[in-house]
VMD Tcl script that draws the C-alpha trace (Angstrom):
set ca {
  {2.25 -5.31 -19.01}
  {1.18 -1.92 -18.31}
  {3.35 1.54 -19.18}
  {1.91 4.60 -18.50}
  {3.48 8.00 -19.02}
  {2.75 11.22 -17.64}
  {4.09 14.78 -17.97}
  {4.21 17.36 -20.94}
  {6.57 18.68 -23.40}
  {8.63 20.57 -20.78}
  {12.03 19.85 -22.55}
  {10.57 19.96 -26.29}
  {10.78 23.51 -26.91}
  {9.99 23.09 -30.79}
  {6.72 21.71 -29.82}
  {3.30 22.88 -28.52}
  {4.05 23.16 -24.64}
  {0.64 24.08 -23.11}
  {-0.39 20.64 -22.72}
  {0.07 17.79 -20.14}
  {-0.24 14.12 -21.41}
  {-1.01 10.77 -19.69}
  {-0.65 7.72 -22.08}
  {-1.51 3.93 -20.30}
  {-0.47 1.33 -22.48}
  {-1.48 -2.26 -21.86}
  {-0.12 -5.85 -23.18}
  {-2.39 -7.79 -21.20}
  {-4.18 -9.91 -23.89}
  {-6.56 -9.02 -25.39}
  {-5.07 -5.39 -24.86}
  {-8.32 -3.83 -25.80}
  {-9.96 -4.54 -22.46}
  {-8.27 -1.40 -21.27}
  {-11.14 0.25 -22.68}
  {-13.47 -1.68 -20.44}
  {-11.27 -0.81 -17.27}
  {-11.23 2.86 -18.18}
  {-14.74 3.48 -19.49}
  {-13.43 4.85 -22.30}
  {-14.19 3.33 -25.99}
  {-11.01 2.77 -27.85}
  {-12.96 3.57 -31.13}
  {-13.96 7.27 -29.85}
  {-12.09 10.71 -29.23}
  {-13.96 12.05 -26.07}
  {-13.36 15.77 -24.79}
  {-14.23 16.78 -21.22}
  {-14.57 20.32 -20.13}
  {-12.26 21.42 -17.22}
  {-12.41 24.62 -15.29}
  {-8.74 25.53 -16.70}
  {-9.18 24.11 -20.20}
  {-10.39 20.86 -21.86}
  {-9.08 16.72 -21.40}
  {-9.21 14.72 -24.54}
  {-8.95 10.85 -24.10}
  {-7.95 8.84 -27.34}
  {-6.61 5.64 -28.13}
  {-3.52 6.15 -31.01}
  {-2.61 2.53 -30.89}
  {-5.74 -0.32 -30.47}
  {-4.91 -3.77 -31.21}
  {-5.17 -7.21 -29.44}
  {-1.55 -7.45 -28.43}
  {-1.22 -3.79 -27.43}
  {-3.77 -0.87 -26.72}
  {-2.86 2.73 -25.75}
  {-5.30 5.29 -23.79}
  {-4.14 8.90 -23.80}
  {-5.37 11.63 -21.37}
  {-4.41 15.16 -22.73}
  {-4.75 18.23 -21.00}
  {-5.11 21.43 -23.01}
  {-4.81 24.34 -20.90}
  {-6.52 27.61 -21.16}
  {-3.68 30.15 -19.74}
  {-6.38 32.74 -19.25}
  {-8.80 30.26 -17.66}
  {-5.86 29.21 -15.21}
  {-6.31 32.51 -13.46}
  {-9.32 33.79 -14.27}
  {-12.22 34.49 -11.07}
  {-9.14 32.29 -8.99}
  {-5.77 32.20 -7.22}
  {-3.63 29.08 -7.01}
  {-0.44 28.50 -5.64}
  {1.48 30.16 -2.77}
  {2.52 33.14 -4.80}
  {-0.04 36.02 -6.34}
  {1.98 38.86 -6.69}
  {2.53 40.41 -10.11}
  {0.38 40.22 -13.06}
  {2.69 38.05 -15.40}
  {3.66 35.63 -12.69}
  {-0.28 34.28 -13.01}
  {0.13 33.54 -16.68}
  {4.13 32.60 -17.08}
  {3.98 29.30 -14.79}
  {5.16 25.76 -14.89}
  {1.73 24.30 -14.39}
  {0.76 23.52 -17.84}
  {4.22 21.58 -18.24}
  {4.45 19.67 -14.90}
  {2.48 17.01 -13.02}
  {0.31 19.04 -10.35}
  {-3.13 19.02 -8.83}
  {-4.69 19.68 -12.16}
  {-3.77 16.51 -13.36}
  {-5.39 14.90 -10.07}
  {-8.25 16.79 -10.95}
  {-8.51 15.51 -14.54}
  {-7.69 11.74 -13.50}
  {-10.74 11.64 -11.09}
  {-13.16 13.70 -13.44}
  {-12.10 11.78 -16.54}
  {-11.27 8.32 -15.02}
  {-13.62 8.04 -11.73}
  {-15.37 4.76 -11.93}
  {-11.49 3.18 -12.66}
  {-10.17 5.07 -9.81}
  {-12.96 3.57 -7.58}
  {-11.74 -0.11 -8.88}
  {-15.49 -0.33 -10.63}
  {-16.06 -2.21 -14.11}
  {-19.63 -3.25 -15.32}
  {-17.95 -5.56 -18.07}
  {-14.51 -6.84 -16.54}
  {-14.81 -6.42 -12.67}
  {-12.12 -9.39 -12.14}
  {-10.11 -7.72 -14.30}
  {-10.32 -4.49 -12.45}
  {-9.55 -6.50 -8.99}
  {-6.87 -7.98 -10.33}
  {-3.00 -6.47 -9.80}
  {-1.34 -6.06 -13.33}
  {2.35 -4.98 -13.92}
  {2.04 -1.28 -14.24}
  {5.21 0.86 -15.74}
  {4.79 4.50 -14.33}
  {6.73 7.41 -16.30}
  {6.18 11.11 -15.06}
  {8.44 12.91 -17.42}
  {8.34 16.23 -15.36}
  {7.72 16.23 -11.66}
  {8.40 19.18 -9.48}
  {9.66 17.43 -5.99}
  {10.01 20.08 -2.83}
  {12.24 17.85 -1.35}
  {14.22 15.87 -4.27}
  {14.90 12.23 -4.80}
  {14.61 11.68 -1.10}
  {11.05 12.49 -1.05}
  {10.09 10.71 -4.15}
  {11.29 7.62 -2.94}
  {10.20 8.21 0.61}
  {6.59 8.51 -1.24}
  {6.38 5.87 -3.45}
  {8.75 3.21 -2.17}
  {6.78 2.19 0.88}
  {3.66 1.37 -1.57}
  {5.70 -0.86 -3.23}
  {6.89 0.61 -6.32}
  {10.52 0.19 -7.65}
  {11.37 4.05 -8.10}
  {13.90 5.53 -10.68}
  {14.66 9.25 -10.32}
  {16.37 11.58 -12.94}
  {16.74 15.01 -12.42}
  {15.87 17.03 -15.47}
  {18.31 19.89 -16.89}
  {16.99 23.30 -17.63}
  {18.02 23.01 -21.26}
  {19.57 20.20 -23.09}
  {21.03 23.25 -25.57}
  {22.74 25.05 -22.79}
  {24.17 22.91 -20.43}
  {25.81 25.51 -18.17}
  {22.12 26.55 -16.83}
  {22.27 23.52 -14.96}
  {19.58 21.28 -13.67}
  {16.22 22.78 -12.40}
  {14.04 21.53 -9.80}
  {12.11 18.99 -11.44}
  {12.47 15.09 -12.24}
  {11.51 12.25 -14.54}
  {10.33 9.49 -12.30}
  {9.56 6.09 -13.29}
  {7.51 3.82 -11.03}
  {7.19 0.05 -11.45}
  {4.60 -2.49 -9.44}
  {2.29 -4.95 -9.69}
  {-0.48 -2.90 -8.93}
  {-4.61 -2.80 -9.61}
  {-5.25 0.08 -11.92}
  {-7.64 1.54 -9.40}
  {-4.77 1.74 -6.53}
  {-2.23 3.48 -9.24}
  {-4.78 5.99 -9.96}
  {-5.42 6.42 -6.29}
  {-2.03 6.81 -5.46}
  {-1.23 9.34 -8.09}
  {-4.16 11.50 -7.07}
  {-2.89 11.78 -3.69}
  {0.49 12.18 -4.13}
  {1.05 14.61 -7.11}
  {-0.40 17.25 -5.46}
  {2.16 16.52 -2.28}
  {5.60 16.51 -4.80}
  {5.28 20.30 -5.17}
  {3.08 20.85 -2.08}
  {0.75 23.21 -4.22}
  {-2.90 23.40 -4.96}
  {-4.65 25.37 -7.65}
  {-7.92 25.55 -5.75}
  {-9.11 26.46 -2.12}
  {-8.48 23.61 0.37}
  {-11.50 23.65 2.51}
  {-13.51 20.64 5.22}
  {-14.01 18.62 2.03}
  {-10.70 17.94 0.95}
  {-10.18 16.06 4.47}
  {-13.20 13.82 3.40}
  {-11.53 13.19 -0.18}
  {-8.18 12.54 1.37}
  {-9.66 9.87 3.95}
  {-12.06 8.75 0.98}
  {-9.31 8.02 -1.34}
  {-6.26 7.14 0.95}
  {-7.24 5.73 4.35}
  {-7.06 2.56 3.57}
  {-2.68 2.94 2.71}
  {-2.06 6.50 4.02}
  {-2.68 5.30 7.77}
  {0.43 2.89 7.70}
  {2.63 5.19 5.52}
  {5.67 6.20 7.04}
  {5.34 9.57 5.81}
  {1.64 9.81 6.39}
  {2.35 13.08 8.31}
  {4.23 15.24 5.39}
  {1.61 13.59 3.17}
  {-1.67 14.75 4.95}
  {0.03 18.17 5.63}
  {1.07 18.87 2.24}
  {-2.40 17.85 0.83}
  {-4.20 20.31 3.20}
  {-2.19 23.02 2.25}
  {-0.46 23.23 6.11}
  {-4.05 24.01 7.25}
  {-3.06 22.65 10.82}
  {-6.59 22.74 12.12}
  {-7.40 20.52 8.81}
  {-4.40 18.49 9.21}
  {-5.09 17.67 12.92}
  {-8.64 16.69 11.89}
  {-7.49 14.48 9.15}
  {-5.02 12.82 11.30}
  {-7.32 12.22 14.29}
  {-9.72 10.67 11.72}
  {-7.32 8.37 9.79}
  {-5.78 7.00 12.87}
  {-8.91 6.57 14.69}
  {-7.93 2.96 14.87}
  {-5.23 3.90 17.30}
  {-7.03 6.00 19.57}
  {-7.18 4.91 23.31}
  {-10.85 3.69 23.33}
  {-10.25 1.62 20.37}
  {-7.12 -0.11 21.77}
  {-8.88 -0.72 24.94}
  {-11.88 -2.48 23.13}
  {-9.07 -4.26 21.13}
  {-7.12 -5.03 24.43}
  {-10.37 -6.53 25.61}
  {-10.94 -8.90 22.50}
  {-7.58 -10.37 22.87}
  {-8.14 -11.04 26.57}
  {-11.36 -12.78 25.53}
  {-9.30 -14.82 23.33}
  {-6.78 -15.95 25.76}
  {-9.19 -16.76 28.44}
  {-10.73 -19.16 25.96}
  {-7.45 -20.72 25.27}
  {-5.60 -20.33 28.42}
  {-6.64 -23.94 29.92}
  {-5.04 -25.81 27.15}
  {-1.62 -23.27 27.12}
  {-2.43 -23.03 23.67}
  {-0.10 -19.93 23.18}
  {2.42 -21.51 24.70}
  {2.13 -24.34 22.70}
  {1.94 -22.15 19.24}
  {4.92 -20.32 20.32}
  {6.70 -23.46 21.12}
  {5.76 -25.10 17.88}
  {7.15 -22.05 15.84}
  {10.48 -21.64 17.58}
  {10.81 -25.47 17.05}
  {10.27 -25.43 13.25}
  {12.44 -21.99 12.89}
  {15.80 -23.86 14.68}
  {15.08 -26.60 12.25}
  {15.14 -24.23 9.15}
  {18.69 -22.64 10.94}
  {16.86 -19.35 10.57}
  {18.81 -16.59 12.14}
  {16.77 -13.13 10.87}
  {12.95 -13.47 11.97}
  {10.64 -11.47 10.64}
  {7.19 -11.49 12.73}
  {4.16 -10.05 10.79}
  {1.48 -8.86 12.65}
  {3.46 -9.01 16.03}
  {1.20 -7.25 17.98}
  {2.38 -6.51 21.30}
  {5.50 -8.49 20.94}
  {4.74 -12.46 22.46}
  {6.71 -14.12 19.64}
  {9.68 -11.13 19.47}
  {9.98 -11.94 23.38}
  {10.43 -15.58 22.96}
  {12.88 -14.89 19.97}
  {15.08 -12.74 21.82}
  {15.84 -15.34 24.13}
  {17.13 -17.49 21.47}
  {20.84 -17.43 21.03}
  {20.82 -18.69 17.48}
  {18.38 -15.70 16.09}
  {20.77 -12.42 15.28}
  {17.95 -10.29 14.54}
  {13.81 -10.15 15.05}
  {11.79 -7.57 13.14}
  {8.54 -6.78 14.19}
  {6.02 -5.16 12.22}
  {2.35 -4.39 12.86}
  {-0.26 -1.97 11.71}
  {-1.11 -0.44 15.11}
  {1.28 2.15 16.65}
  {-0.65 1.35 20.15}
  {0.30 -2.26 20.10}
  {4.14 -1.69 19.00}
  {4.14 0.98 22.11}
  {2.99 -2.04 24.28}
  {5.61 -4.02 23.22}
  {8.32 -1.95 23.75}
  {6.74 -1.24 27.19}
  {6.88 -5.19 27.57}
  {9.77 -6.00 26.19}
  {11.53 -2.95 28.21}
  {13.38 -1.72 25.23}
  {14.41 0.96 26.91}
  {16.26 -0.45 29.48}
  {17.83 -3.64 27.71}
  {21.51 -3.94 27.68}
  {22.65 -2.59 24.16}
  {23.97 -5.65 22.70}
  {20.36 -7.32 23.37}
  {18.72 -4.08 22.07}
  {20.55 -3.98 18.83}
  {18.89 -7.45 18.09}
  {15.32 -6.15 17.75}
  {13.45 -3.80 15.48}
  {9.84 -3.09 15.46}
  {8.10 -0.70 12.85}
  {4.53 -0.15 11.58}
  {3.62 -1.31 8.30}
  {1.00 -2.63 6.35}
  {0.64 -6.33 5.64}
  {-1.09 -5.97 2.21}
  {1.48 -3.30 0.78}
  {4.76 -4.34 -0.59}
  {7.65 -3.18 1.77}
  {11.44 -3.65 1.23}
  {12.09 -3.74 4.75}
  {10.34 -7.32 4.61}
  {12.91 -8.58 2.08}
  {15.97 -9.10 4.56}
  {14.94 -12.30 6.47}
  {15.59 -16.22 6.66}
  {11.99 -16.75 7.93}
  {8.68 -14.68 7.95}
  {5.93 -15.65 10.90}
  {2.60 -14.63 10.54}
  {0.86 -16.27 13.93}
  {-2.86 -15.94 14.43}
  {-2.92 -13.27 11.84}
  {-4.54 -14.13 8.41}
  {-7.87 -14.46 10.32}
  {-7.79 -10.54 10.82}
  {-7.37 -9.78 7.18}
  {-10.29 -9.11 4.69}
  {-10.81 -11.91 2.68}
  {-10.53 -9.67 -0.36}
  {-6.97 -8.57 0.54}
  {-5.59 -12.07 1.24}
  {-4.09 -11.93 -2.70}
  {-2.33 -8.92 -1.83}
  {-0.93 -10.11 1.51}
  {0.22 -13.64 -0.42}
  {2.11 -11.47 -3.20}
  {3.83 -9.25 -0.39}
  {5.02 -11.81 1.33}
  {5.70 -15.13 -1.12}
  {6.22 -12.79 -4.51}
  {8.02 -10.01 -3.30}
  {9.64 -10.62 -0.02}
  {10.21 -14.56 -0.50}
  {11.62 -15.43 2.38}
  {13.11 -19.00 2.52}
  {10.84 -20.38 5.23}
  {7.24 -19.07 6.13}
  {5.25 -20.03 9.15}
  {1.42 -19.48 9.16}
  {-0.69 -20.32 12.00}
  {-4.61 -19.76 12.13}
  {-7.81 -21.62 14.29}
  {-9.18 -24.50 13.21}
  {-12.94 -23.35 13.14}
  {-13.81 -27.32 13.39}
  {-12.31 -27.16 17.04}
  {-14.84 -24.25 18.06}
  {-17.09 -26.51 19.30}
  {-15.09 -27.96 22.11}
  {-14.78 -24.95 23.63}
  {-17.61 -25.08 26.39}
  {-17.46 -20.92 26.74}
  {-17.70 -20.27 22.98}
  {-21.32 -19.95 21.68}
  {-22.06 -21.92 18.80}
  {-21.49 -19.92 15.74}
  {-19.23 -17.25 17.25}
  {-15.28 -16.93 16.23}
  {-12.94 -17.12 19.14}
  {-12.25 -13.17 18.37}
  {-14.45 -10.69 17.61}
  {-11.98 -8.96 15.16}
  {-11.48 -12.29 12.82}
  {-13.22 -12.17 9.31}
  {-13.19 -15.62 9.00}
  {-12.09 -18.81 10.38}
  {-11.29 -21.80 8.33}
  {-11.41 -25.80 8.55}
  {-8.41 -27.95 7.81}
  {-9.52 -28.20 4.31}
  {-9.94 -24.86 3.43}
  {-6.80 -23.80 5.23}
  {-4.77 -26.78 3.54}
  {-6.42 -25.74 0.04}
  {-5.18 -21.75 0.06}
  {-1.71 -22.84 1.34}
  {-1.41 -25.91 -0.91}
  {-2.40 -23.31 -4.17}
  {0.09 -20.42 -3.12}
  {2.85 -22.91 -2.62}
  {2.63 -24.22 -6.26}
  {2.26 -20.46 -7.50}
  {5.40 -19.29 -5.86}
  {7.56 -22.37 -5.74}
  {7.52 -23.25 -2.43}
  {7.05 -26.89 -0.75}
  {4.45 -26.83 2.09}
  {3.42 -29.02 5.12}
  {1.04 -28.88 7.87}
  {1.06 -29.45 11.42}
  {-1.45 -29.61 14.32}
  {-0.96 -27.14 17.21}
  {-2.81 -28.48 20.83}
  {-4.09 -31.78 21.61}
  {-5.98 -33.31 18.43}
  {-9.36 -34.74 18.54}
  {-10.08 -37.64 16.25}
  {-13.01 -35.86 15.13}
  {-12.34 -32.40 14.50}
  {-8.80 -32.12 14.81}
  {-6.48 -29.87 16.82}
  {-7.33 -26.33 17.88}
  {-4.72 -24.43 15.73}
  {-3.41 -25.02 12.28}
  {0.12 -24.42 11.08}
  {1.40 -24.01 7.86}
  {5.29 -23.94 7.22}
  {6.42 -23.05 3.52}
  {10.29 -23.75 2.52}
  {11.89 -23.45 -0.55}
}
mol new
graphics top color blue
foreach p $ca { graphics top sphere $p radius 0.5 }
foreach p [lrange $ca 0 end-1] q [lrange $ca 1 end] { graphics top cylinder $p $q radius 0.2 }
display resetview
């Protein structure tokens, strides 16, 4: 397990207080491999010059069982303001030099993380790349976080990314309780996440917390935001607020960033995606394969006695429509990364014209299938129908953990094309996938091997069912896996 502590000595008046400390402790044996991930040798103490002081990296603990790396930011109070104006308030000479920048997590820490741990934040490790690609148990503590928005903001920022969040407001001075509480929080985050993802999340979100940056925000800041956060920010429920705060409320930059961030949902892209869907439907229509898939899924759900069903990658709501008609289903939750698809689902389902009783039976929301989401947890069964082949192979491990380790529904249903059958489609050119957006299409053996390993890792039993007319040589056109525990 890893433990990360961030912050300074804000509540330790007897100690030096013009510094900010980040420590990362690993007990993943051999723990000394932390040095490879951070690209900083445990036997050395290194110093890096920053515009506002120095950053020191050292290892106070180095054993095979436990290894701690520390990033210490030593601030120069004069250097903080010499030749620049940070923050939103500049009146008064004293205000330049007396501030909370050295004591709390701020954009200074973000810049230091990027400068000192740049290769780790990119997920690159020449010596231990496999470890850099592996999600590890991380425990993060930010000991002094200024949050303009309080606990609700903190939870709203980090919980959608899969972190378990604990928050405690810090009193101004423990020796004088009558002074009350300040606007800073002690924040603890826990998750199974890659080190690179953790550093990236902190880099983007730390300046969002206090809604300030110590440097000028220009056009290049949009590029930084998209480079670090495009993969997860586009599906974050607070993406507008994050983007606006990160860009210091510069509306022009905000609109540009949001347009580029959501390029996948622009009308042209949505039209192209619809064209791809129509191509696949036309290919499979002669055998009514979609109807057979939906019927097979419904039969499994009935047999499992499911009453609350999660449809992952619900698209335009084809399965949701079928489940709404099933009296035994009390709740249907549809999730998709595309806002355009969700809007079309609402239109096709006629949600705004449904009777209230039936309308309360369905919920649609935007979300990523590769990031932990607490909204996935409250279901009897989860379905991912013709979905996994649209996920990059490198992200399938994240999808597995989100669904089987964190959401843990009693029943999981997955379907995917059987690539062996593709040669039986006369209109499908040799070597082509059924859908232009498919990242892969698996043979029956490949799919069954992947599913069996998942079942063994997470305590499920799995069985496989064919969908469509089976060919004696190549099997059925669609393959289904049913996981149950």
